[in-house]
N, C-alpha and C positions, 0 to 999 in steps of 0.2 A: 492819756496825753492825746491833744487833738491833733488830727492830721492837717498838715497845711497844703492845699492843692493850688497849682497854677492855673490861670484863666484856660478854661475849654478842657482840663483833665477830668477823668472818670474816677471816682473814688473805687478803691480795691475792696472786695468783699473780705470780710475777717475771715481768717482759717481756723477752722474748727479742729480739734483733735479727733481722728477716727479712730475706732477700736483695731487693734492689730489682729490680722488674720492668724487663725492657728496653723501652725505648722508642725509637721512631725520632727521631733528631735532624734536626728539621726546619729547623734554621738552616744545615745543609750546602747550599751552592748550588754550582753549575757556572760558573766564571769562566773567561773566556779568557786562557789563560796568556800570550799577547803582550800583550794590551791591558790587563788587569787591572782593568777596569772595574766598578765595585761600585755601584748595581746593574748586571748585565750586560745588553748589547743582544744578544739570541739571536733566531734565524730559524730555523723549522722548516720545511724543504722537504717538503711531504707526497708529492711527485710521486716523489723519490728516496729519501725516508726519512733525510734528512742533517739534524743540527742545527748551523747555520753561525753563527758570530760577524758580526752585521751591521756591525760597525765595520772589521774587518779581513779578514773573508772566510774565517777559518779553519775548517775543518771539525773541530768538537768530537766528533762521534758519527756512525756511518753505520748504515745500515740498521735505524733505530730501528722499534720496533712501535707502530702507532697503537692507544692504547687507548680512544680515543672511540667512541661509538656509531656503527654503520655505518648510517646511516638511509636507507631507499628509500621511493619513494612508489609505489603500486600504483592510484591512482586515474586514471581516463582523464579526467576534466575538470580535475584539479589543474594547474594552471600556475605558481603561485608557491612551489610546493613546501611549501605549508602543511599538507600532510596526510601526515606521515611514518609509515612503517610498517616493523617489521622482518620481518613475515610476509606472505605472500601472502594472497589472498581466500579466505574462508572456504568450505566446501563448499555447494554450490546444492541444495537438496531439489527444485528443479523439473527438474533435470536428471539423468541416468542416469551410473552409474560413480562411480569416485573422484575424478574431474576433477584428477588429478594429472599429466596427460601434459604433454609439453614441446612448444610451439609454434615453429615455425621462421619467422621473420620475414624478408621480404625488404626488404634496404635498400640500400646502396652495396655489398654484398658481391660483385657480379660474376655471371657467368654460373652459377657453380656454386651459388651462394646461390638463385638464382631455381630452377634446377631442384630443389634440396631443398625449397624451399617449394612447388612445383608439385607434387611426387611426393607430400608430406605431405597436400596439400588433395584429392588424388584418393584417398587411402586410404579406407577404409570403417570406420575405428576410431569415429569420432566421427559417423556418418552420422545415427543416432538423435537425437542432440542437435542437430545442424544443422536437423533439422525442427522440433524443438521451440523452438529458439531463433527461427527464423522466424515461428513461430505466436505466440510471446510478443511477439515485436516487433510483430506486426499488431495483437494485442489490446491492447497498450500504446497503439498509434496510435489506435485506435478509442475507448478509454476517455478519451483526452487530448481528443479531438474532442468529447466530451461533458461535458469537465471533471468527470470522476467521481471520487471520492476512490480512494486507492490501495488501499484494502481491497477495491474492487470488481475491480480489475485483478489483484490477487493470488488472490481468489478464482476469477476466471475462468481463470486458468493452471493451478491446481491442478485444477479440474475437466476442462481439456484434457487434462492429463499423465495422469489417471486414465483417460479415455475413450480417450486414444491408446494406453494399455498393454492395454486391452481388446480381445478380437475382436467386440464387438458393433457396433461403428462402422467395421469394415474395408471399405472401399470406399465409404465415405462421403464427400462433398466437404468439404474441409477448410474452405473458406468457410462452408459452411451449419454445420458443427460450432464453428466460431468464433463465428458469430453467435448460436447456441443457447447457448453457454458464456458469452458477456457477457449475453444477456437473462437467462438464471439467476442468474447472479451480481448483476444489479442488484437481483432481486427478494429475493434472499437478504438483501442489505444495506440493505433498506428505501428503495431509489431506483429505483423501477420505471419501467420504458420500456414502451411499447407495441409490439406487432409492426408497426405500420406506420412506426414511429420507428425501429426497428431494420432493417427493410428499406431504408429511404431512406438509412442510414448505412452499411450493409454491401452493398447492392445484390442481396441474397438475396430470394428469392420469399417472401411471407408465409406460404405454404402449407410450403415446405420449412422454415422457421424453425421452424414449428409442429410439424411431425413430429420434426425432431431435438429440439426442447425436450422432447416428450413421451418420446422414447426416453431422453434424459439423466434424466429424472425417473424413469423406471422403474428405469435403470441404478443411480443411486445409491440407490434405496430397497432394491433387491435386495442392493446391497453392504452397506448398514447392518444388513440384517436377516442377512446371513451373519456379521457381525460381532458380534452382538447378544450371544452367549454368550461372545464373548471381551473384550467392554468392561466386564465386572464383574470384578474381581480383588479376592482377600482379601489384605489387607496388614496384619497385626497386629490381625485383629478388626475392621478398616474396611474397608466398602465402597466402591470407587472406581468411579464410572461415567463412561464417556467421552461425548463429545458425539456424539449421533446426529443424522442428517440429517433434518428435517422438510419434508415435502411442500409447495412453495410455493403460495400462495393467489392468487386473481385480483387485479388491480391494485384498490387502494382508490380510489375516487373523491375521498376527503379529501385524499390525498397528491398526487393529479394537480391539485386545484383549487390548491394551495400554490403548485406549480410554475408553472402556467398564469398564476395572477395575477401572480407576479413578472415573467414576461415580458410581460403586458400593463400592467405597471407600475401596479398597483392599491394602494390604501393597505392597510396592515396591518388595519385595522378590516373592510375589505370581504373580506380574504383569510380572517379568522377566521370571518366569516359565512358566506362559501361553504362552509369546512369543516364548520360546524355544520350548514348545510342539506344537505351531502352525507351526513353521518353520521345525520340524521334521516330522509333520503331511504331510506338503506339499511335502517333499522330498521323503517320503516313499509311498506317495500315499494311505494313509490309509482311507482318506474321498474323493476320487476321485469321481467327479460328485456332490459333495456337494456344496451348496452355500458358499460364505466366512462368511457370519453372521452366520449359523449354524455351521460352522467349528470353528470359535472363540468362540461362546458360548459353545460349548462342550470342548474346551481346557481351558475356564475359570472353568467350572464345574469339570473338572478332578484336574486342579491346586489347586483349593479350597480344594478339599478332600484330596491330596497327602500332603498339608502343615498343615492341620487341621483348614483352614479359610473356612468352608464349606459356600456355597451359593447354595440356592436351585435353581431348575429349573424355577421356578416362578420368583423369583427376578431377575434371568438373562434375563428371558423373557421380563420384563417390560422395560430392557435396550437394549437388542438387537434386540427386534421386532420379534422373531421367537416364535413358540409354544414351549410349556415345551415337548410335546412329540417328536417334531423334535430333540430338544436338547438331549433328553434320546436316541433316535435312533442312532443319530451320537455318543454319547457316548458309545453307547454299540458296534459299530465299532471300536471305538478307544481302548476299553477294549479288544476285540480279539487280536489287535497287539501291546498290552501293551509293551512286551518284546522288539518291534522293536523302539517304540516310547521313552520309557522312558529308557535311558542310564546312565551311571555309573556317569557321570558329575551331572546329575540332583538329583540322590541320594546323592551326597556329599552337595548340597544345601539344604538337608532336605526332599527330597521327600521319603516318605515311601509307597510303594505300598501295604502294609497291610491294609491302611485305605481307599483304594478303594472300594466302594460298588458294590456287585455282581448285574450287571443289570439284570433287570425280564425277 
């Protein structure tokens, strides 16, 4: 039949029949030829790979391939199989080598399995990693004892690995090196600890910790200077600068005041005032030459009297680790310059100078 078109109309192309695309017939189901039940009651035995009719026991298919995911867990503390993974642990940057070795575990395999496990443990393939793992375990235990954040532990482990790979610390006591790494990591993460606190925790002498700390500082500074030329890379006209190590400074009395006031269960108002006193004392130089511990203790002693939350020198001594006579002497120096230290802003916070006791 001829197609009649209006003026200006474009004729349509004739439609051709296309071959229908093949599709899987999902209505095809396996039914037991003996029971003829619909829907079928089938049971899949994963141990033998058989597909069995649960009604009559007829095996409909043998040695089937399991198409489901073969999940495994590699977590040590996983007990409810709630941490599935199809791969092993990722490479650890704190260890040496590719870490793709096979470990022979001893279970119920008998005498031969025990001999294989013992022979592998005696091999020197992972001797370096065993020393590192032992040191990392000790560093983690020390940081957990102080309830430090995880960043401190990771920083200490990285510092220890760099020091262990160098020849500068060859023959140095591992306990002293670990103590120095923890001390330096605390300072780099703004949670400083005193030499005395590290000495009480690690049982390493304060003198040895100081020596190791200085060696670590010099080692890291030289290492960063040698990499200074490699830290600037040109990438499409953009200069990329890597992170460089900055030398650590002495402990800030204001940061120590915050921690000591928390241990003394003082109010937030007294904590803020003691921090302000410590900052003002540092700027004016009223306690120049005094250790940060004695400065922080004296600031807490003065802040407690200014706000009426009096803490005795003996109470502060138990927390700060300095003698009460040292605290009173530092307070005496602050009392002489109290007009410079206590400003109008502190007085608006409730600081009353009339409450300050006159030093003997």
